[in-house]
C-alpha positions as CSV (number, residue, x, y, z in Angstrom):
1,M,-10.1,-1.7,4.1
2,S,-7.6,0.0,1.9
3,S,-8.5,3.1,-0.1
4,G,-7.3,5.9,-2.3
5,E,-4.2,8.0,-1.7
6,D,-5.7,10.0,1.1
7,G,-7.2,7.3,3.4
8,S,-10.2,5.2,3.9
9,A,-13.5,5.6,5.9
10,A,-12.3,2.8,8.2
11,R,-9.4,5.0,9.3
12,D,-11.7,7.7,10.5
13,A,-12.2,5.9,13.8
14,G,-8.8,7.3,14.6
15,S,-7.4,6.3,18.0
16,A,-10.8,5.5,19.6
17,G,-10.8,2.2,21.6
18,R,-8.4,0.3,23.9
19,H,-4.7,0.4,23.2
20,R,-1.8,-1.5,24.9
21,I,1.7,-0.2,24.3
22,D,4.8,-2.0,25.4
23,V,7.6,0.4,26.4
24,E,10.9,-0.2,24.7
25,A,12.7,3.0,25.6
26,D,16.5,2.9,26.0
27,E,16.3,5.6,28.6
28,P,13.6,6.6,31.1
29,V,10.9,8.8,29.5
30,R,8.0,10.8,30.8
31,L,4.6,9.2,30.3
32,D,3.0,12.3,28.6
33,K,6.0,12.7,26.2
34,F,5.9,9.0,25.4
35,L,2.2,9.1,24.5
36,V,2.5,12.3,22.5
37,E,5.1,10.5,20.3
38,S,3.0,7.3,20.0
39,E,0.7,6.4,17.2
40,L,-2.4,7.6,19.2
41,E,-2.2,11.0,17.4
42,L,-3.5,12.8,20.5
43,S,-2.4,16.2,21.8
44,R,-0.8,16.8,25.2
45,S,-4.1,18.4,26.5
46,Q,-6.1,15.4,25.3
47,L,-3.7,13.0,26.9
48,K,-3.7,14.9,30.1
49,K,-7.5,14.6,30.3
50,L,-7.3,10.9,29.7
51,I,-4.6,10.5,32.4
52,D,-6.6,12.7,34.9
53,A,-9.8,10.7,34.1
54,G,-8.1,7.4,34.9
55,D,-8.2,6.2,31.3
56,V,-4.4,5.6,31.3
57,L,-2.8,2.9,33.3
58,V,0.9,1.9,33.7
59,N,1.4,-1.7,34.8
60,G,-2.3,-1.7,35.9
61,Q,-2.0,1.4,38.1
62,R,-3.1,5.0,37.6
63,P,-0.1,7.2,37.0
64,K,0.7,10.9,37.0
65,A,1.6,12.6,33.7
66,G,5.2,12.9,34.8
67,R,5.6,9.2,35.6
68,K,8.9,8.0,34.2
69,L,8.6,4.9,32.0
70,R,11.2,2.3,31.6
71,A,11.7,-0.6,29.2
72,G,9.3,-3.4,30.1
73,D,6.5,-1.1,31.3
74,V,3.1,-1.7,29.8
75,V,0.8,1.3,29.1
76,D,-3.0,0.8,28.7
77,V,-5.0,3.7,27.2
78,V,-8.8,3.9,26.6
79,V,-9.7,6.6,24.1
80,P,-13.5,7.3,24.0
81,E,-15.3,7.6,20.7
82,A,-15.2,11.2,19.3
83,V,-18.5,13.0,19.2
84,E,-19.0,14.4,15.7
85,P,-21.8,16.4,14.3
86,A,-24.6,14.5,12.5
87,A,-24.8,15.2,8.8
88,E,-27.7,17.3,7.4
89,P,-28.7,17.5,3.7
90,E,-27.4,20.7,2.0
91,D,-28.2,21.9,-1.5
92,I,-24.6,21.9,-2.8
93,A,-23.9,21.5,-6.5
94,L,-22.2,18.2,-7.5
95,E,-20.4,17.3,-10.7
96,V,-21.8,13.8,-11.2
97,L,-19.7,11.4,-13.4
98,F,-21.8,8.3,-13.0
99,E,-24.9,7.4,-11.1
100,D,-27.4,4.5,-10.8
101,D,-29.6,3.0,-8.1
102,H,-26.5,1.7,-6.2
103,L,-23.6,4.1,-6.7
104,I,-22.7,7.7,-7.4
105,V,-19.3,8.9,-8.6
106,V,-18.5,12.6,-8.4
107,N,-15.6,14.9,-9.1
108,K,-14.8,16.4,-5.7
109,P,-13.4,20.0,-5.9
110,A,-10.4,21.0,-3.9
111,G,-11.3,22.6,-0.7
112,M,-14.4,20.4,0.0
113,V,-14.2,18.2,3.1
114,V,-15.6,14.7,2.6
115,H,-17.6,14.3,5.8
116,P,-18.6,16.4,8.7
117,A,-16.1,16.6,11.6
118,P,-15.3,19.1,14.3
119,G,-14.4,22.3,12.6
120,H,-16.2,21.3,9.4
121,P,-19.9,20.6,10.4
122,R,-21.4,21.8,7.1
123,G,-20.5,22.2,3.4
124,T,-19.1,18.6,3.1
125,L,-19.5,16.1,0.3
126,V,-21.7,14.0,2.6
127,N,-24.0,17.0,3.2
128,A,-24.3,17.4,-0.6
129,L,-24.8,13.7,-1.2
130,M,-27.6,13.5,1.4
131,F,-29.5,16.2,-0.5
132,H,-28.8,14.8,-3.9
133,C,-29.6,11.1,-3.2
134,V,-32.7,9.5,-1.9
135,G,-30.7,7.2,0.3
136,L,-27.1,6.4,1.2
137,S,-25.6,3.2,2.6
138,G,-25.2,2.9,6.3
139,V,-27.7,5.6,7.3
140,G,-28.9,4.7,10.8
141,G,-26.2,2.1,11.2
142,S,-23.3,2.3,13.7
143,D,-20.8,2.9,10.9
144,G,-22.8,5.2,8.7
145,V,-24.5,7.8,10.9
146,L,-21.7,10.3,10.6
147,R,-20.4,9.5,7.1
148,P,-23.1,7.7,5.2
149,G,-22.1,6.2,1.8
150,I,-18.4,6.8,2.2
151,V,-16.1,4.0,1.4
152,H,-12.9,6.0,0.7
153,R,-11.9,9.6,0.8
154,L,-9.7,12.3,-0.5
155,D,-8.1,15.0,1.6
156,R,-9.8,18.4,1.6
157,L,-7.0,19.9,-0.6
158,T,-7.0,17.0,-3.1
159,S,-9.5,17.1,-6.0
160,G,-10.9,14.4,-8.2
161,V,-13.0,11.2,-8.5
162,M,-14.8,9.7,-5.5
163,V,-17.4,7.0,-5.3
164,A,-20.2,6.8,-2.7
165,C,-22.7,4.0,-2.1
166,K,-26.5,4.2,-2.0
167,D,-27.2,0.8,-0.5
168,D,-25.4,-1.6,1.9
169,A,-24.8,-4.3,-0.8
170,A,-22.9,-1.8,-3.0
171,H,-21.0,-0.6,0.1
172,R,-19.9,-4.1,1.1
173,G,-18.9,-4.9,-2.5
174,L,-16.9,-1.7,-2.9
175,A,-15.2,-2.1,0.5
176,D,-14.1,-5.5,-0.7
177,L,-12.7,-4.1,-3.9
178,F,-10.7,-1.5,-2.0
179,A,-9.5,-4.2,0.4
180,R,-8.3,-6.4,-2.4
181,K,-6.9,-3.4,-4.3
182,D,-8.9,-4.5,-7.3
183,L,-9.5,-1.0,-8.7
184,R,-7.8,1.3,-11.2
185,R,-6.7,4.5,-9.5
186,E,-4.6,7.1,-11.3
187,Y,-3.7,10.6,-10.0
188,L,-2.1,13.6,-11.7
189,A,0.6,15.3,-9.7
190,L,2.6,18.4,-10.5
191,T,5.9,18.1,-8.8
192,A,8.8,20.5,-8.4
193,P,11.5,19.6,-9.2
194,A,11.0,16.9,-11.8
195,P,11.9,13.4,-10.8
196,R,15.2,12.1,-12.2
197,D,13.6,9.4,-14.3
198,L,10.7,9.7,-16.7
199,T,9.1,6.6,-15.3
200,G,9.6,4.6,-12.2
201,T,8.2,2.8,-9.2
202,F,8.3,3.5,-5.5
203,D,8.2,0.2,-3.6
204,T,8.8,0.9,0.0
205,L,7.9,0.3,3.6
206,Y,5.5,2.9,4.9
207,G,4.5,4.2,8.3
208,R,4.4,7.1,10.7
209,H,7.3,9.5,10.6
210,P,9.7,8.5,13.4
211,V,9.8,12.0,14.8
212,Q,6.8,14.0,13.4
213,R,4.0,11.5,14.2
214,K,1.3,13.4,12.3
215,K,3.3,12.8,9.1
216,F,4.0,9.6,7.2
217,S,7.3,8.4,5.8
218,S,8.6,5.8,3.3
219,K,12.0,5.9,5.1
220,V,11.0,3.7,8.0
221,S,12.6,0.5,9.3
222,R,9.3,-1.3,9.5
223,G,5.8,-0.8,8.3
224,K,3.4,-1.7,5.6
225,R,4.3,-2.1,1.9
226,A,3.5,0.9,-0.3
227,V,3.8,0.8,-4.1
228,T,3.3,3.8,-6.5
229,H,4.1,3.6,-10.2
230,Y,4.6,6.9,-12.1
231,R,5.2,8.1,-15.6
232,T,5.9,11.6,-16.8
233,E,3.1,13.2,-18.8
234,R,5.0,16.5,-19.3
235,R,8.4,17.7,-18.2
236,F,9.4,21.3,-17.8
237,G,13.2,20.9,-17.8
238,D,14.4,19.9,-14.4
239,R,12.2,22.4,-12.6
240,A,8.9,20.6,-12.6
241,A,6.9,17.7,-14.2
242,L,3.3,16.5,-14.5
243,L,3.2,12.9,-13.4
244,R,0.6,10.2,-13.8
245,C,0.7,8.1,-10.6
246,T,-0.9,4.7,-10.4
247,L,-1.6,3.3,-7.0
248,E,-0.9,-0.4,-6.4
249,T,-1.5,0.2,-2.6
250,G,-3.5,3.0,-1.0
251,R,-1.7,4.3,2.1
252,T,-2.6,7.6,3.6
253,H,-0.8,10.4,1.7
254,Q,1.1,7.8,-0.3
255,I,1.7,9.7,-3.5
256,R,2.7,12.9,-1.6
257,V,5.1,11.0,0.6
258,H,6.7,8.9,-2.2
259,C,7.2,12.0,-4.3
260,A,8.7,14.0,-1.5
261,D,10.9,11.2,-0.2
262,G,12.0,10.6,-3.9
263,G,13.2,14.2,-4.2
264,A,10.2,15.5,-6.3
265,P,7.6,16.8,-3.9
266,V,4.1,17.7,-5.0
267,L,4.0,21.5,-5.7
268,G,2.1,23.4,-3.0
269,D,2.0,20.5,-0.6
270,P,1.7,22.2,2.8
271,V,3.0,19.2,4.8
272,Y,5.7,17.4,2.7
273,A,7.1,20.2,0.5
274,R,9.1,23.3,1.3
275,K,8.5,26.6,-0.4
276,P,10.4,26.5,-3.7
277,R,13.4,28.8,-4.1
278,D,12.5,29.4,-7.7
279,P,10.3,32.6,-7.6
280,E,8.0,31.4,-10.4
281,L,7.4,28.1,-8.7
282,A,6.9,29.8,-5.4
283,E,4.3,32.0,-7.0
284,L,2.5,29.1,-8.6
285,A,2.4,27.2,-5.3
286,A,0.9,30.3,-3.6
287,D,-1.7,30.7,-6.4
288,L,-2.6,27.0,-6.0
289,G,-3.0,27.2,-2.2
290,R,-3.0,23.4,-2.1
291,Q,-1.1,20.4,-3.1
292,A,-1.2,20.0,-6.9
293,L,-2.8,16.5,-6.8
294,H,-5.9,15.3,-8.6
295,A,-7.6,11.9,-8.6
296,A,-8.0,11.6,-12.4
297,V,-9.2,8.0,-12.9
298,L,-11.3,5.5,-11.0
299,G,-12.2,2.2,-12.6
300,F,-13.9,-0.8,-11.0
301,V,-16.3,-3.6,-11.6
302,H,-19.7,-2.6,-10.4
303,P,-20.3,-4.6,-7.2
304,V,-24.0,-5.2,-7.9
305,T,-24.4,-5.2,-11.6
306,G,-21.0,-6.5,-12.7
307,A,-20.6,-3.8,-15.3
308,D,-17.3,-2.1,-15.9
309,V,-17.3,1.5,-14.5
310,L,-14.6,3.9,-15.6
311,C,-14.6,7.6,-14.6
312,E,-12.0,10.0,-15.9
313,T,-11.6,13.7,-15.3
314,D,-9.4,16.4,-16.8
315,L,-7.0,18.6,-14.8
316,P,-8.9,21.1,-12.6
317,A,-8.6,24.7,-13.6
318,D,-6.0,25.7,-11.0
319,M,-3.6,22.8,-12.0
320,A,-4.2,23.4,-15.7
321,A,-3.2,27.1,-15.2
322,A,0.0,26.1,-13.4
323,V,0.9,23.7,-16.2
324,A,0.2,26.4,-18.8
325,A,2.3,28.9,-17.0
326,L,5.2,26.4,-16.8
327,A,4.8,25.6,-20.5
328,G,4.9,29.3,-21.5
329,G,7.7,30.2,-19.2
330,S,11.4,29.7,-19.2
331,G,10.9,25.9,-18.5
332,S,9.2,24.8,-21.7
333,G,7.3,21.6,-21.8
334,E,9.0,18.5,-23.2
């Protein structure tokens, strides 16, 4: 299942399950260091617990954390399912853009987590949806107990259009649309500096950053294909620009990574952008307190009724204020 710019519900399973990793190291490397840098996305303390519990095997035998691995070794890891808090209904206001018996589309504010997780047990979109809706897809099922109705998601610090499902038929149909990339998905991104060209396409390989494994990169030697089209809505000299980005694929953090790797990172991005040297831009980024990224448009064919559904939203207040400040400052809008 593919999804929007920030990931899919399917990806939430994380590293749980059985993993077999073939060692291709040029030089001997410690087991714990090797696993920290793998795609399991687990901390040293988590990995130590797995090793101590016998959930990590090297060539079929229980190792110590300091075991030196060499090319040709095979590492088997069993990661148990994470225990997450069950969702409870909460009376949280929602901006509803579309709703019928099968679906609900909302404008998620920046700062709202999509579903409960360790550290965010309450105040999530799922909590709000469970209060607002009579039913949501997957409730009581193995996939839906923790995140009922969720087909895709946005990061906590990304605002904008999200769709959730009220029944399993709609859920299956929407999941298929995301998998086939048969949706219209447009984001507004405020970048600093502005990209060199007014329009363009990023068509790259995409995968984990080769060194910083919690980040993603489009500068990898192998990975999945990622495609982002952009056009400039407003340009503020070379300092900044408001871009409309259209997703052809939906990799995790795709727009943020493509913009950053293309030399025009999203303003305020805490992961992929550095603090701007320009004092005004630095102040705007601090005022935003998040990446200036908004899911502005979501369009699709209703999976149950066959009707066309198109939901569009304006820039949220914080991004609109940043655009107004840039337009009224030394970098006038073009």
